[in-house]
C-alpha positions as CSV (number, residue, x, y, z in Angstrom):
1,M,0.0,0.0,0.0
2,F,1.0,3.6,-0.6
3,S,1.6,5.9,2.4
4,T,0.2,9.4,2.3
5,S,0.8,10.2,5.9
6,D,4.2,11.7,5.6
7,T,5.3,15.0,3.9
8,I,7.2,14.8,0.6
9,V,9.3,17.3,-1.3
10,A,10.9,17.6,-4.7
11,I,12.1,20.1,-7.3
12,A,9.1,20.6,-9.6
13,T,10.9,22.4,-12.5
14,P,13.1,20.8,-15.1
15,A,16.8,20.2,-14.3
16,G,19.2,22.9,-15.5
17,R,19.5,26.6,-15.1
18,G,16.6,29.0,-15.4
19,G,15.1,32.3,-14.2
20,L,12.9,30.5,-11.7
21,G,12.8,27.1,-10.0
22,V,10.0,25.7,-7.9
23,I,10.3,23.4,-4.8
24,R,7.0,21.6,-4.1
25,I,6.1,20.3,-0.6
26,S,3.0,18.2,0.0
27,G,1.7,16.6,3.2
28,P,0.5,17.4,6.7
29,D,3.7,19.2,7.6
30,A,4.0,21.2,4.3
31,A,3.5,24.6,5.9
32,R,5.7,23.8,8.9
33,V,8.6,22.6,6.7
34,A,8.4,25.8,4.6
35,G,8.1,27.9,7.7
36,A,11.3,26.3,9.1
37,L,13.1,27.2,5.9
38,V,12.2,30.8,5.9
39,G,12.3,31.3,9.7
40,R,8.6,31.9,10.0
41,A,6.5,30.8,13.0
42,T,3.2,32.3,12.0
43,P,0.9,30.5,9.5
44,F,1.0,31.3,5.8
45,K,-2.1,32.9,4.4
46,A,-3.9,30.5,2.0
47,R,-3.2,31.1,-1.7
48,H,-1.3,34.3,-1.1
49,A,2.3,34.8,-2.2
50,T,4.7,35.5,0.8
51,F,8.0,37.1,0.1
52,A,10.7,35.6,2.2
53,R,14.4,34.7,2.4
54,I,16.0,31.3,2.7
55,E,19.6,30.8,3.8
56,V,20.9,28.4,1.1
57,A,23.7,27.1,3.2
58,S,22.4,26.2,6.7
59,G,23.9,28.3,9.4
60,V,25.9,30.4,7.0
61,S,24.9,34.0,6.8
62,G,25.0,36.0,3.6
63,T,24.1,33.0,1.4
64,G,20.4,33.6,1.3
65,D,18.0,33.7,-1.7
66,H,14.9,35.8,-1.9
67,V,11.9,33.5,-2.6
68,V,8.2,33.5,-2.9
69,V,6.2,31.0,-0.7
70,T,2.6,30.1,-1.7
71,F,0.5,27.9,0.6
72,F,-2.4,25.8,-0.7
73,P,-4.4,24.2,2.2
74,S,-6.1,20.9,1.9
75,P,-8.3,20.0,0.0
76,S,-7.9,22.9,-2.5
77,S,-4.5,21.9,-3.8
78,Y,-3.1,19.7,-6.6
79,T,-2.6,16.7,-4.4
80,G,-5.6,17.3,-2.1
81,E,-3.2,17.7,0.8
82,D,-1.6,20.8,2.3
83,V,0.9,22.0,-0.4
84,T,3.5,24.7,-0.2
85,E,5.4,25.8,-3.3
86,I,8.7,27.8,-3.0
87,S,9.7,29.8,-6.0
88,A,13.4,30.6,-6.0
89,H,16.1,31.5,-8.6
90,G,16.5,28.6,-10.9
91,S,20.1,27.8,-10.1
92,P,20.7,24.0,-9.5
93,V,22.9,24.9,-6.5
94,V,20.2,27.0,-4.9
95,L,17.4,24.5,-5.6
96,S,19.4,21.5,-4.4
97,S,20.3,23.4,-1.2
98,I,16.7,24.3,-0.5
99,L,15.7,20.7,-1.2
100,R,18.3,19.4,1.3
101,R,17.2,21.8,3.9
102,A,13.6,20.7,3.4
103,I,14.6,17.1,4.0
104,D,16.5,18.1,7.1
105,A,13.3,19.8,8.3
106,G,11.4,16.5,8.1
107,A,10.2,16.1,4.6
108,R,11.0,13.0,2.5
109,L,12.2,13.1,-1.1
110,A,9.3,12.3,-3.4
111,E,9.2,9.2,-5.6
112,P,8.6,9.7,-9.4
113,G,5.0,10.8,-9.9
114,E,4.2,10.8,-6.2
115,F,2.5,14.2,-6.2
116,T,0.1,13.1,-9.0
117,L,-0.3,9.7,-7.3
118,R,-1.5,11.4,-4.2
119,A,-3.8,13.5,-6.3
120,F,-5.3,10.2,-7.6
121,L,-5.4,8.5,-4.2
122,N,-7.1,11.6,-2.7
123,G,-9.8,11.7,-5.4
124,K,-8.6,14.9,-7.1
125,I,-8.2,13.1,-10.5
126,D,-8.9,9.7,-11.9
127,L,-6.3,7.4,-13.6
128,I,-7.1,8.6,-17.1
129,Q,-6.4,12.2,-16.0
130,A,-3.3,11.2,-14.2
131,E,-1.9,9.6,-17.4
132,A,-3.0,12.7,-19.3
133,V,-0.7,14.8,-17.0
134,A,2.3,12.7,-18.1
135,D,1.1,12.9,-21.8
136,L,0.8,16.7,-21.5
137,I,4.3,17.0,-20.0
138,D,5.7,14.9,-22.9
139,A,3.7,16.6,-25.6
140,V,5.9,18.1,-28.4
141,T,3.1,19.0,-30.8
142,P,-0.1,21.0,-30.5
143,R,-2.2,17.9,-31.4
144,Q,-0.6,15.9,-28.6
145,A,-1.3,18.7,-26.2
146,R,-4.9,19.0,-27.3
147,V,-5.5,15.3,-26.8
148,A,-3.9,15.4,-23.3
149,F,-5.9,18.5,-22.4
150,D,-9.1,16.8,-23.6
151,Q,-8.5,13.8,-21.4
152,L,-7.4,16.0,-18.5
153,E,-10.7,17.8,-18.7
154,G,-12.5,14.5,-18.2
155,T,-14.2,13.9,-21.6
156,L,-13.0,10.3,-21.9
157,T,-13.8,9.7,-18.2
158,A,-17.3,10.9,-18.8
159,A,-17.8,8.7,-21.8
160,I,-16.5,5.6,-19.9
161,G,-18.7,6.6,-17.0
162,R,-21.9,6.7,-19.1
163,I,-21.1,3.3,-20.6
164,E,-20.3,1.9,-17.1
165,S,-23.6,3.2,-15.7
166,D,-25.7,1.6,-18.3
167,L,-23.8,-1.7,-18.0
168,F,-24.2,-1.8,-14.2
169,D,-27.9,-1.1,-14.6
170,V,-28.2,-4.3,-16.5
171,I,-26.0,-6.2,-14.0
172,A,-28.2,-4.9,-11.1
173,K,-31.4,-6.2,-12.7
174,L,-29.9,-9.6,-13.5
175,E,-28.6,-9.9,-10.0
176,A,-32.0,-9.0,-8.6
177,S,-33.5,-11.8,-10.6
178,L,-31.0,-14.2,-9.1
179,D,-31.6,-12.9,-5.6
180,F,-35.4,-13.5,-5.7
181,P,-35.7,-16.8,-7.6
182,D,-38.8,-18.0,-5.6
183,E,-40.9,-15.1,-6.9
184,G,-40.2,-16.2,-10.5
185,Y,-39.9,-12.6,-11.5
186,H,-37.3,-11.4,-14.0
187,F,-36.4,-7.8,-13.4
188,V,-35.1,-7.6,-17.0
189,G,-35.9,-10.0,-19.8
190,A,-33.2,-11.5,-22.0
191,A,-34.3,-9.6,-25.1
192,E,-34.4,-6.3,-23.2
193,A,-31.0,-7.0,-21.7
194,R,-29.5,-7.7,-25.1
195,V,-30.9,-4.4,-26.5
196,A,-29.3,-2.5,-23.6
197,L,-26.0,-4.3,-24.1
198,A,-26.0,-3.7,-27.8
199,S,-26.0,0.0,-27.1
200,V,-23.1,-0.4,-24.6
201,I,-21.1,-2.4,-27.2
202,D,-21.8,0.2,-29.9
203,R,-20.4,2.9,-27.8
204,I,-17.3,0.9,-26.9
205,E,-16.7,0.1,-30.6
206,A,-17.1,3.8,-31.4
207,L,-14.3,4.6,-28.9
208,L,-12.2,1.7,-30.3
209,A,-12.7,2.9,-33.9
210,H,-10.8,6.1,-33.0
211,S,-8.1,4.5,-30.9
212,A,-5.7,4.2,-33.9
213,R,-6.2,8.0,-34.4
214,G,-5.4,8.7,-30.7
215,R,-2.4,6.4,-30.8
216,L,-1.0,8.3,-33.9
217,V,-1.4,11.6,-32.1
218,R,0.1,10.4,-28.8
219,E,2.9,8.2,-30.1
220,G,3.5,9.7,-33.5
221,A,3.2,8.3,-37.0
222,Q,5.7,6.0,-38.6
223,V,6.6,7.4,-42.0
224,A,8.8,5.1,-44.2
225,I,10.8,6.4,-47.1
226,V,11.0,3.5,-49.6
227,G,12.2,3.1,-53.2
228,A,14.7,1.3,-55.4
229,P,18.4,2.0,-54.8
230,N,19.8,5.4,-55.7
231,V,16.5,7.2,-56.2
232,G,17.4,9.7,-53.5
233,K,15.8,8.3,-50.4
234,S,18.5,9.3,-48.0
235,S,18.8,12.7,-49.7
236,L,15.1,13.2,-49.1
237,F,15.5,12.0,-45.5
238,N,18.1,14.6,-44.9
239,A,16.1,17.3,-46.6
240,L,13.0,16.7,-44.5
241,L,15.1,16.7,-41.4
242,N,17.1,19.7,-42.6
243,A,20.2,17.9,-41.4
244,N,22.9,15.6,-42.8
245,R,21.8,12.5,-40.9
246,A,22.1,9.8,-43.5
247,I,25.1,9.0,-45.7
248,V,24.6,10.0,-49.3
249,T,26.8,8.6,-52.1
250,A,26.4,7.9,-55.8
251,L,26.8,4.2,-55.1
252,A,23.6,2.2,-55.1
253,G,22.9,0.3,-51.9
254,T,24.7,2.7,-49.6
255,T,21.9,2.5,-47.0
256,R,21.7,-1.0,-45.6
257,D,19.8,-0.6,-42.4
258,L,16.9,1.4,-41.1
259,L,17.7,4.9,-39.9
260,T,15.0,6.7,-37.8
261,E,14.7,10.3,-36.6
262,R,11.9,12.2,-35.0
263,A,10.3,15.1,-36.9
264,E,7.2,17.3,-36.8
265,I,5.0,17.8,-39.8
266,G,1.5,19.3,-39.8
267,G,1.4,19.5,-36.0
268,L,1.9,15.8,-35.7
269,S,5.0,14.1,-34.3
270,L,6.4,11.4,-36.5
271,A,9.2,8.9,-36.8
272,L,10.8,9.4,-40.2
273,I,12.5,6.1,-41.4
274,D,15.1,5.9,-44.1
275,T,15.2,2.4,-45.6
276,A,17.4,0.2,-47.7
277,G,16.8,0.3,-51.5
278,V,14.5,-2.5,-52.6
279,R,16.1,-4.8,-55.3
280,E,17.1,-8.3,-55.9
281,T,20.7,-8.8,-54.7
282,A,23.2,-11.5,-53.9
283,D,24.7,-9.4,-51.1
284,V,23.7,-11.1,-47.8
285,I,23.9,-7.8,-45.8
286,E,21.9,-5.9,-48.4
287,Q,19.3,-8.8,-48.4
288,E,18.8,-8.3,-44.7
289,G,18.3,-4.5,-45.3
290,V,15.7,-5.2,-47.9
291,S,14.0,-7.7,-45.6
292,R,13.8,-5.0,-42.9
293,T,12.5,-2.5,-45.4
294,R,9.6,-4.8,-46.3
295,A,8.9,-5.4,-42.6
296,T,8.7,-1.7,-42.0
297,L,6.4,-1.3,-45.0
298,R,3.9,-3.6,-43.3
299,V,3.6,-1.5,-40.1
300,A,4.2,2.1,-41.4
301,D,1.4,4.6,-41.0
302,L,2.4,6.4,-44.2
303,V,4.7,5.4,-47.0
304,L,6.7,7.8,-49.2
305,V,7.4,5.9,-52.4
306,V,10.4,7.6,-54.1
307,L,10.8,7.3,-57.8
308,D,13.7,8.8,-59.9
309,R,11.9,11.1,-62.3
310,S,14.8,11.4,-64.6
311,R,14.8,7.7,-65.7
312,A,12.2,5.3,-67.0
313,I,10.2,3.5,-64.4
314,T,11.7,0.1,-63.4
315,A,10.4,-3.3,-62.4
316,E,11.4,-2.5,-58.8
317,D,9.4,0.7,-59.0
318,R,6.3,-1.1,-60.3
319,D,6.5,-3.7,-57.6
320,L,6.7,-1.1,-54.9
321,L,3.8,0.8,-56.3
322,A,1.7,-2.3,-56.4
323,E,2.8,-3.4,-52.9
324,T,1.8,-0.1,-51.4
325,A,-1.3,0.5,-53.5
326,L,-3.7,-0.1,-50.6
327,Q,-1.6,1.8,-47.9
328,P,-1.7,5.5,-47.1
329,R,1.1,6.8,-49.3
330,V,2.6,9.7,-51.2
331,V,4.4,9.1,-54.5
332,V,7.5,11.3,-54.6
333,L,9.1,12.1,-58.0
334,N,12.6,13.0,-57.1
335,K,15.3,14.8,-59.2
336,S,12.9,17.4,-60.7
337,D,16.1,19.5,-61.4
338,L,16.9,17.0,-64.2
339,P,14.9,16.4,-67.4
340,G,11.8,14.3,-66.6
341,V,11.0,10.9,-68.1
342,I,8.4,9.4,-65.7
343,T,4.7,10.3,-66.2
344,E,3.5,8.7,-63.0
345,A,1.3,11.0,-60.8
346,G,3.1,12.2,-57.7
347,V,4.7,15.2,-56.0
348,A,7.7,16.4,-58.0
349,I,10.7,17.5,-55.8
350,S,14.4,17.9,-55.9
351,A,16.0,16.6,-52.6
352,R,19.2,18.2,-53.8
353,T,17.9,21.7,-54.4
354,G,14.9,21.7,-52.1
355,A,12.5,22.5,-54.9
356,G,9.0,21.1,-54.2
357,L,9.7,20.2,-50.6
358,D,6.9,22.5,-49.3
359,D,4.5,20.7,-51.6
360,L,5.6,17.3,-50.3
361,I,5.3,18.4,-46.7
362,A,1.8,19.6,-47.4
363,A,1.0,16.3,-49.0
364,I,2.4,14.4,-46.0
365,A,0.4,16.6,-43.6
366,N,-2.8,16.1,-45.6
367,E,-2.4,12.3,-45.5
368,L,-1.6,12.2,-41.8
369,A,-4.5,14.7,-41.0
370,A,-6.9,12.2,-42.7
371,E,-5.7,9.5,-40.5
372,V,-6.0,11.4,-37.2
373,S,-9.2,13.3,-38.0
374,G,-12.4,12.3,-36.3
375,P,-15.6,13.6,-34.8
376,R,-15.0,16.5,-32.4
377,D,-17.5,15.1,-29.9
378,Q,-15.8,11.7,-29.8
379,P,-13.0,11.6,-27.2
380,A,-9.7,10.2,-28.5
381,V,-8.5,6.9,-26.9
382,S,-4.7,7.4,-27.2
383,N,-3.4,5.1,-24.5
384,V,-2.7,1.4,-25.3
385,R,-3.8,0.4,-21.8
386,H,-7.2,2.0,-22.4
387,T,-7.5,0.2,-25.8
388,V,-6.7,-3.2,-24.3
389,L,-9.2,-2.8,-21.5
390,L,-11.9,-1.6,-23.9
391,E,-11.3,-4.6,-26.1
392,R,-11.5,-6.9,-23.1
393,A,-14.8,-5.3,-22.1
394,R,-16.2,-5.7,-25.6
395,A,-15.2,-9.4,-25.8
396,A,-16.9,-10.1,-22.4
397,L,-20.0,-8.2,-23.5
398,L,-20.3,-10.2,-26.7
399,C,-20.0,-13.5,-24.7
400,A,-22.7,-12.3,-22.3
401,T,-25.0,-11.4,-25.2
402,E,-24.6,-14.9,-26.7
403,A,-25.4,-16.4,-23.3
404,L,-28.6,-14.3,-23.0
405,A,-29.6,-15.3,-26.5
406,A,-29.2,-19.0,-25.4
407,E,-31.6,-18.2,-22.5
408,V,-29.3,-19.8,-19.9
409,S,-29.5,-18.9,-16.2
410,E,-28.6,-15.3,-15.3
411,E,-25.5,-16.3,-13.5
412,F,-23.7,-17.2,-16.7
413,P,-24.0,-13.9,-18.5
414,L,-23.4,-12.1,-15.2
415,L,-19.9,-13.5,-15.0
416,D,-19.0,-11.9,-18.3
417,L,-20.8,-8.7,-17.5
418,Q,-18.9,-8.3,-14.3
419,D,-15.6,-8.9,-16.1
420,A,-16.6,-6.2,-18.6
421,G,-17.5,-3.8,-15.7
422,Q,-14.2,-4.5,-14.0
423,A,-12.3,-3.7,-17.2
424,L,-14.1,-0.4,-17.5
425,Q,-13.3,0.4,-13.8
426,E,-9.7,-0.4,-14.4
427,I,-9.5,2.3,-17.1
428,T,-10.5,5.1,-14.7
429,G,-8.8,3.6,-11.7
430,R,-11.9,2.8,-9.7
431,R,-10.5,-0.7,-9.5
432,T,-6.7,-1.1,-9.8
433,S,-3.7,-2.7,-8.2
434,D,-0.6,-1.4,-6.5
435,D,1.6,-2.9,-9.3
436,L,-0.3,-1.1,-12.0
437,L,0.0,2.2,-10.1
438,H,3.7,1.7,-9.6
439,H,4.0,1.0,-13.4
440,I,2.1,4.1,-14.4
441,F,3.6,6.6,-12.0
442,A,7.2,5.4,-12.2
443,K,7.3,7.0,-15.7
444,F,6.7,10.5,-14.2
445,C,9.4,12.9,-13.3
446,I,10.1,13.2,-9.6
447,G,8.6,16.7,-9.2
448,K,5.2,15.7,-10.7
């Protein structure tokens, strides 16, 4: 079990130098510890900034920093406990010294994510919102931030709550029928229960239908650059990154392994993957590179098929176009600075001169936007944990529906319905385990 009876402290701002740094203290002695640091015996006024001075080196005069102390009494604080935040100059030396003095005054160094864990345990947020805090901290694009804000505001929680409420209404009626067998009265008929469960299943499937969209926003899209050898894949890779990341030579088959870099296009984070040229070869190492390219093709969210515009289309080109015909893709006609031969439709660019790159970036953004777009009133399911639990709930509900159709005793569909209900409760954290909480909150930074 987790203890919330002691007082914890941590630096809440990122490591490194800055204009300001914040020390966060939470627990029953939060005000006392802060008071000891600034030499104040009288209580801090709630939610008011108090200007004070802290001696950075204990017992050494003339080494003090001017700070601002803000006290948030329970329950109106981030954690639901008494919280004191000390804003000081963002020097690592100053912040580390204040942290050590707070520990000397009776606070304990917080574990990673412990402030947010306490907010969850004290009912300030649910588990979806707690995970959204981590997602918001990690967000590097506006889309990622919007999804995190949406979940932090509770839209997904509300959708799950409505589904859960309707499910437990059916469970309660079936349990009542079991509790009063002598009366021979069924509080809900099998047909009526199936109709109610069909509505629940439909809403779960609506959430799952947009889980891929949420995953793309949260984790980023995988965009693979593929093509025959020497069509300019690595040059395009470097051009999109605006960096000389991949080796470029006139020799075919220079790239033999996958090379991945993060990029942002159209407000979406993506993993840009440079691949080995696809061709028949006797070279064992190159064969392995081609094999990895084809494996990447199967899982890529978007494929950039690069053709050499200055030469006639080859058998390898035709094979790649056929292989990717059913995938989200953009056909890139490279070497537009040379006389054109290919008439294939696509985006004409020159990776060497940069001509047409803006058009290509727009095409990539449009393709990715189509994959991540969805109804604005439908919350995005972006977390794999949520998706797995929704799939578990759906499977259990389908089993329960089949049992009801077979008109067996209520106790058999009830087992599946209760499993579905437990899965939904695990999403929001109404039912969870210490191991799961450790797994989730260990990914947080210490000050959050």
